[in-house]
N, C-alpha and C positions, 0 to 999 in steps of 0.2 A: 203697875210699878215693877213687879218681878220680871216682866218681859223686857222692860227697858234696861234692867241690870244684866239680863242674859246676853244681849247683843254685844256690849263692850267686852264681856268675858270671852265670848267666841272670837271676837276680832283680835283680842290679845293673844289667845292660844294659837290662832292661825299665823299671826305675825311671828310668834316665837318659833313655830315650826319652820317657817320660811328662813328665818335667821339662822337656825341650827342647820338647816339644809345647806346653806352657803358656807358653813364652816368646814374646814378640811384638816385632817390630822397631819401634822408634820409640815416642814417647809418644802417649798418647791425645789426641784432639782436644778442645780447650777453646775455647769461643766467646769471642772478644775482647770485653772490656768497654770501653764508652766513658764518659768522665766526664760525669755529669749532676747537676743540682742536686737537693738533697734534696726540694724541694717546688716545684712549678710550677703556678701558678694561671692558668687559662685562662678568659677572660670569654666569656659567651654572645654570639653563637651559635657561637663556636669551641669546639673540644674537642680533646683530645690524640688523636693518631692511634693506631690499634690495628690494624695489618694482620693479616689472617687468610688466609694463602695456602692453608691446608689446608681451609678451608671451601669446598665446591663452590658455584660461582656459578650454574650452570644457566642457564635462560632467565629471567633476572631481569626482562627487559622485559615479560614476560607480565602483570605486576601492573598495567600500564596498560590492558589489555584493548583494545588497538588492533591490529586485524587487518593494517592496512597496515604498521605498524611491525614487526610480527612477520614479515611477508613479506620486508621489506627486510633485517631482521637475518639471516634464514635464507639469503637470497641472498648477503649479504656473507660469511657464514661459509663458504659453499660455494665461492665464486669467489676469495676473497682468497688470494693466493699467499704472503704473509708468514705467514699462519696455517698454510698447507700445509707451509711449510718448518719451522715450529715443531713441527708434528705429526710430520714426518719425524725431526727431532732427538730428539723424545720417544720414538718407537718404537726408534730406534737406541740410545739410552741404556738403555731397558728390556731390549732384547736383549743388550746388553753386560753388564748386571748379571746377567741370567739365565745367561749363559755363565760368568761368574766364579763364581757360586754353584755351578754344575755341577762345578767343579773340586774341590769337597770330597768328591765321591762317586767310587767306583771306576769304571773304564772297562771295558767289555766289547766285544769285537770278534770277528768271525768272517769267514772268507774261503773259502766252499765252492767246490770245484772238481771238475769231472768231465770226463773225456776217454775216447775210445774209439779203439783202433788195431787194425789188421789186419796181421799178419806174413805175407809171401808164402811159399808152399810151395817156391819156387825159390831160397830164400836159401841161402847157403853152409852146408854141414853142420856145420862146426866140431866135428868128432869124432862127430856123431850118425850113425846108420845111415840112409841114404836108402832109400826115398823119404820126403821130409818132407811134412807136411800143413800147410796154412795155419792160422794161429791168430789168433783175435780176442780182444783183451784189453780189459777195462773197468776203469777206475780212478776211484774216488770218494774225495775227501778233504773233511773237515769240521773244520778246525782252529778252536780257540777261544783267545782271548787275554784275560787279565784283568790289569789294572794299577791300582795305587793308589800315590800319592805322599803321604807323610806331611808335613804342614805343620809342620816342626820349629821354624822361627823366625818363624812368623806372617806370612810374606810374602803368602800367599793371603788371609788374613783382612784384611790391610791393603788389598789390591787390591779385595776385595769391599766393604769400607767406602767406598773411593773411588768404585767403580762405583755403589753405592747412593746416595751423595751426589750424584753427577752425574745419576743418574736423578731424584732429588727436585728438583734444580735445574731440570732440563728440564721436569718436570711443572709447577713453579711458573711457569717462563717461558711455557709453553703457556697456562696459565690467565691470566696477565697479558696476553699478546698477544690472547687472545680477549676479555678484558674491555676492553682499550683499543679494539679494533676496534668492538665493539658499543656502547661508551660514546660514542665519537666519532660514530658514525652516529646514535645516539639524540639526542645533543646537536644535530646539524645538523637532525634531523627536528623536534625540539621548537622550535628557533629558527625553522624554517619555519612551524610551526603558530602560533607567537607572532606572526610577521609577518602571518599570515592573520587572526588576531584583531584586530591593530591596524589592518589594512586595512579590516576590516569596520566597526570603530568609526569610522574616518575617512570611509568611504563614507556611513555613516549621518549623520555630522556634516555632510558636504557636502550631503546631501539636505536636512537641517534648515536649514542656512544658505541654501541656494537658495530654500527656501520663505520664510524670513525676509526675504531680499532682495526677493522678489516682494511681500511684505506691506509692507515699508518703501517700495518704489517706488510701490505703490498709494496709500499714505498721502501720499507726496510729491506725487503727481499730484492728490490731493485737497486739498493745501495744509496737511496736518497735520504732516508731517515735512519736515525741511530737506534740502538736497542733501548736507550733510555726513554726515547719517545714512546716506544711500544710499551714499556713497563709503566709509564705514567698513564697511558690510555687504559691499560688493564686495571690499574689501581682505581682510577676514576670510575670505571665501569662496575667493578666489584663493590665499591662504596655505595654507588647509586642503587645497585641491586639489594644491598643490605638495608638501606633506608626503605626501599619498597617492601621488603619482607617484614620489617618492623611495623610499617603502616598497615600492612595486610593483617598482621596479628592484632593490632589495636582495633582495626575494623571488626574483626571477628569477636573481640571482646564486647564492643558496643552492640553488635548484632545479637550476641548471646544474652546480654543484659536486657535488651528489649524483648527477646523471646521468653526469657525467664519471667519477666513481669507479666507478659500476656498469659503464660502457662500458669503462674500462680493465681491470677484472677480467674482463669477457667477452672482450676482445681477447686478454689474456694466456692465458686458458683456451683460446681457439680456437687460438692459436699453439702452446701445449703439445700440444693434440690433433693439430695438423698435424705437429709434430716426432715425436710418438709414432707416428703413422701412417707417416711416412717411415722411421723406424728399424725399425718392424715389417715394412714391405715389404722393406727391405734384408735383415733377418734371414731373412725367408721365402725370398728369392732365394738367400741363402747356404745355407740348409738344403736347398732344392731342388737346388742344385749339388752339395752333399755327397751327397744321395740318389742323383743320377745317377752320380756317381763311384763310389759304393758298388755300385750296380747293375752298372756296367761292369766293376768289379773282380770282382764275383761271377760275371758271365758269363765273364770271362777265366779265372778260377779253375776254373769248371766245365768249360770247354773243355780246359784243361790236364789236369784229372783224367780226362776222357774219352780224351785222347791217351795219358796214362799207362796207363789201363786197356787201351786197344787194343794198346799196345806190350807190356804184360804178357801179354795173351792170345796175341799173335803169338809171343812167346818161349816160352810154354807149348806151343803147337802145334809149334814147331820142335824143342823138346826131346823131345816125345812121339813125333814122326815117326821110324819105323825107317829108318836109312840106314847099313847095314853096310859098303857098298863106298865110301862117301864119302871116307874118308881116302886109300885107294889111288888113287882117281880124282883127287883133289886133288893128290896127289904127282906123278902122271903129268903132269897139266896144268902143274904148276910146272916139272918137268924139261923138258917140251917147250918151254915158254916160255923157259926158260933156254937151250935149244939154239938157239932161233930168234934170240936176241939175240947169240949168239957171232959174232965176225967170221969171214969166210971166209978 
């Protein structure tokens, strides 16, 4: 009869555990909805935005087949510290998510241990029959531990969901940072190339106006053109030259801006390398000091072991040496010493 009552109790306990395991703390995440119009017409060339964070951007600038742009983009991605910080946050979020997922599985642990000791033959007998022999003992232990915590109320699953969401947000932020850096650099590069094209057009226009001025001046000298025609050609030529000078100045500003960004990235990278080298050197000195202290402690321990071994050998020799008359001689010396110290 007791056995028949035990099985329903176990079944009830197991079903309760399974039901509690299915429970989860808190409601499920639901994305917030923003009010929007039923229909939104967008005229060309505008269009409704459709962000795609999950789509890999890759080296999108390679579609322009510009080797110089590709080199600048790769240098900016390598040296930009904002991107490096985003990469660090992404790796941290990924590791945190992996740690939280690992909590769903059992944990295994072991702590092997081994030691060896030698018991002297000169130990107290404690009831044993002398002479005693030295004993060497070896001990080896290999314990194992296994643990598993049941997620009864879904706390771990909620933590995993939060870690995975943070991981996805870090991945999206990393992609956006990379896209912003490369797009900004590409925009400056294309603006520079646009200024180069405009400068080329203006320089060709200046050459054409200069030749036209020479032609009008020749006609003026021949009496065909008036001085007003010459003045108009000179004014047009000077105006075009002024525009070319302004565009050249603007181009230099864009070029200086790109160079300054590259120089700042190189300087920051060099400063980080110096800091890394300084801390590496400090860590090396600390490790060398610890190694010297460890070696000194090992030498001191070896010396003490040698002293203890020497003392043990000396005690063994003293105990093994035959001295049958030693007690009487010692008593006589004590009595004589006592007689000498008595007052007369």
